[in-house]
N, C-alpha and C positions, 0 to 999 in steps of 0.2 A: 838618815842612816847613810853610812860611810861606808865602803868595800872596796876591795880592792880587782876583785873579777870584771872585767871590762865589757863580759855579755851578761846582760842585766835586760832583763824582756818585763816589763811591767804587764798585767791583765790581771781578769776575773777569773775565779775559783769557779768551775760551773761542775767539778764532782772531786766528795770526799768519798773515796773505797775505804775502811778502815778492815786490815784483818787481826788476824793474830795479834803480831807485833808492828806489824809493817804497814803505813798506807800511799797509795797512790792516790795522789793530787791531782788534778788536771785544773791547767788556768790558760785560759784563751787569749793570746795577747794580741788577735789581727781577728776581725771577722773570718770564723773557719780554722783558722791558726792555732794547733792547743799544744801544749807541750803536756808533759804527763812525767811529774817525780815521783818517786821512791823516800820514802821518810817514815821516823818513827811514829808512832799514836802517841806517844807523849811529846814531839813537836808538833802535831796537831792541836793536841789542845793548848801548847804552850803559848803559840803562834792564832788559836783560835780562828781557824780556818773553818770554812762554812762554804757553802753555796753561795754566789755573790757577792763575796766579800774581796777587794782588793789585796795582789800580793804580787812578788814581783820570784821569776824564774832566773833562778844566778846559776849559770853555765861556768863551769871548770874542768875542764879536760872531759871527761866522759863524764861526768855527773851533773845532773840537775838537784842543786837547793832552791830553797822556798824563803823567800823574806819579807818582812813589813815593815812599814813604818812604826 
């Protein structure tokens, strides 16, 4: 993965809560440190996010995106 954002935090997905169109994905980036991202349900499915999977919290300005290898 190559990305221009400088704030990339690798972690483990600890929660995926899908809503009508948007999901809240919680990624533990250090013991007790969790980052929450709001992304579409389609993105959750495309990235195959599930509890225990590895993912990156990518922080750019006020948004948090999720990336996987």
